[in-house]
N, C-alpha and C positions, 0 to 999 in steps of 0.2 A: 278538787279544785282547781289552778293556777287563774288568780283573779283578781283583773284588779292594779295589776305591777311593772303592768308600761307602761300602765293611763298615766298612775301614778308618777309615775316616771320623769312623762313625758312632759305633767302641768309642771311637776317642781322644777322643771332645766335644769336638771337631769343631760346624761348624757348617751342613754345606753345601747348593747354595742348589741348587732347584730346579724344571724350572717344567713344566704339566702338556700329555701334547696327545690332540687329541682329532681330530683330522682327522688319516684316513688316507693317507699323504702316505711315500713316506720322503724327498723334496720338507721341503719341514717341517719332517719333527729333523732333520735336519741341519740343518740353519737350524741349530733353534735348540739341539742339536747343539753348533753352532759356537758361537756366539751368546757363547760364553764363564760360560750355567751347569756346574752340578757330574755333574748329572745328569739324566735326561731321562723321563715318566715319560706312555707312550704306553699310554689307557688302551682297559683294556677291556670296560669294564660300561658305559659313559653312554655313546656312539660308535657310530662303524659302521664300528670295523675289525674284523675274519675274526682267524683264528692264521696267514694266508697274510699281510692286511697290517703284522700284532705283528711277525712274523718282519722280516718289510721295515722295518718304522722300529727291528728295533732290530742290520742292516747298516749301516743309514744310519749310526745318532748315532755307531757302532764306524769308520764310514769320515767319516765331521765334524772338521773341524779342532779340536785342542784335543784332553782326557781328558772331557771327562761319556761318565759311560755308564749306559746300556739300564737302567730298570724300569721293569715290563710292572708294572699291575694286573690281578689276571687280574673276571671277573665274576661274581666269588664263591668262600664259601668247597671247591665238588665234587671230591677231592681227583685227578677225575682229568683237570680245566681243569689245577687248580699242575704237575699233572705237563705237561702237550702245553707250558703256559709257560714251564714249568724248562727243558725239553730242546730251545730256542731261544736259551737262554742268554745271558738280558739279566742287571746283573750284583742282580738284588734282581724279589722280588716285594712287591706291597702283595695283602694275600684284603683286601675289603672287610666290612663288613655282618655283624660277629664277634657274636654273641647274649648271651653269657659266657663264663664260663671252658678249658667242657669244649669250647665250641664252639670255644675261641684254641687249648685241646692238641691238638684232629681235625688244625685246619688246619698250624697248625708241624709236628706231624708227616707229614705229607703233601708237607714241604716240607724234611725226614730221606732220609737211606737209610737203611736197618738200620746194629744195630741201632736205632743212634738213635729214629728211625723206618717213614712205612710208604713214601717215595720207591722206585717203580720206577723200577729199571735200563732204560734204552736208549742207541743208539751216534750219537744226534740230535747239531744245529748243536752242544747242550754241548759230547762231548765227540769235535766233527774230527769226526763221524760216526763213533764207533768206533774211531780210529784213538790217540785221548786216556784211552781210557774207567778204564782203571784209574787215569792218574792224574789222574780227576776227584770221583767215586765217593770217591775215599780225602777229596779240596779241598771237594769244590761246598759240604759245610755252614759253614765258617771260609771262608767267599768270597762267596757268595752275602747278602745281606745278605733277610732274609725282615718282611717292615712286618704290625704288623698296624692297620685300619684299629677307630679308638674310634666309631663315631657310634651303636651305641643303647641305650637304658635302663641293660641287662644286662651290655654289653659294662665300661659304669663303676661300677655296680653290682659287676663284677667284676675292677676298674680291678688295684687290683692283685696278687689272679693276676696276669695273663691280664700283666702287663707283671715276674712273680716267674717264666713261664719258663721252661726249656733253651731256646735257640734263640731266641730271639723278641729282632729285633735289637732295632726302634724299633717305638714306639706310630704309630699317623696319628690326627687331632682331625680327624670329616668333618664340619666344617660346618653346611652346609646340612643332613645325615642327622639328626644329634644333631637340631640344634636344630627338626626334624620331628619331630620320635620323642616330643619334651619339652614337644609338641604349642602349637611359639613361634616359627617359623617364618623366621627369617632374625630375630628377632629377637638380638641376640649382647649385648648389652647389660644383659638378659634375671636375675632375682633365680637361675633354675636353669638356667639356662646356661649363667651364668660357677658355680655353681657345681658344676656338673662338670666343666664343661672343669679347675678348678682343684683335682678329684680325681685326678682321672686325669694333672693336671702332679706334683702332688706323691707317688701309689703309684708313675710313672714312676723321681723322685728316690730315694726309698727304695729299686725297684731297680737302680737304676746304670742305667735307660735311655733313653737320647733322648726327647723326643715330639712329631713334627713337627704342621705345615697347614699347610693352602693359602686365598693371599691372591686379594682377586682384582684386590684394584690397588696402587699402587703405597704406599698407607696407607697399608690396612691389613695391609704387610710391619713396620714399625711397630710398628702396636699391638702384634699378634700376640707379636712378640717379647717388648715391656715389658710392654701391658696382663696378658697371657697367657699369658706363660712359657711361653716356645718355648724347643726350642733348636736348632730346625732347620721351613723353610717352605721349600712350591710356590712361588713367585711368578711367578703369573702362568698364563693359556694362551693356545694357540696362539687357538683366536678372539676370547681380546679382545686379543691384540696386537690382529689385525686389524683386530676394527673399531675401535678406536680411533687406528688407526695414518691408516683412510680415512677416519674421521672429523675425522684434525687435521691430513688433504693438506684434506677437504671445506670445513671452514669457511677454510685458507689462500685459499683460492679462488671466496671469495666475496667 
């Protein structure tokens, strides 16, 4: 199993490149992982994924040619779901809809074993179904990346406190939700949105924590790295790649 690769890259200040997957198919996850990305985010929030298809996705990413790590986005900050997701054995977890510093603290606690947190101990896939449970419990806090999504005004307001939390490996700006919550959906050049992003990146830099975001077009990759100051990006989605590829073939056939 891949273990720690993404965490090590984030902590070393590297710029890993990921891809987003919403299609609940292990074939799709395996193909994306084999394309050379550093990690694949399996989306458990805005998709048709179930806990079973997320588990299949994690296995598929690990089975693929290459070194991509599987990451799962939980549907929210519910500790019970975070436990279930982590027991699948991903290299990282993305927790969305963080409202403020207190919610961030509780989310991080759900990812860490006692005494650092409140994650429950179980012999799931992450610990080789109990065969390596002692080693996993001892090392999981260090090798599984905890990534908190900053996509609410409260999280932006508390960005410094959130970035400084022990156990946070990265912040992740959700541009669609953040712009919507700021009353400027999709207006990524608006003053309010750009100020919010700048506040998050400054807080992350002060805490020595990397911050990333999603880029849904090739042009956005450069813009969001250079103009927004992002340390890493998730470059595209499976649906977007499928749609653009199909459009290209259709255009060439006309």
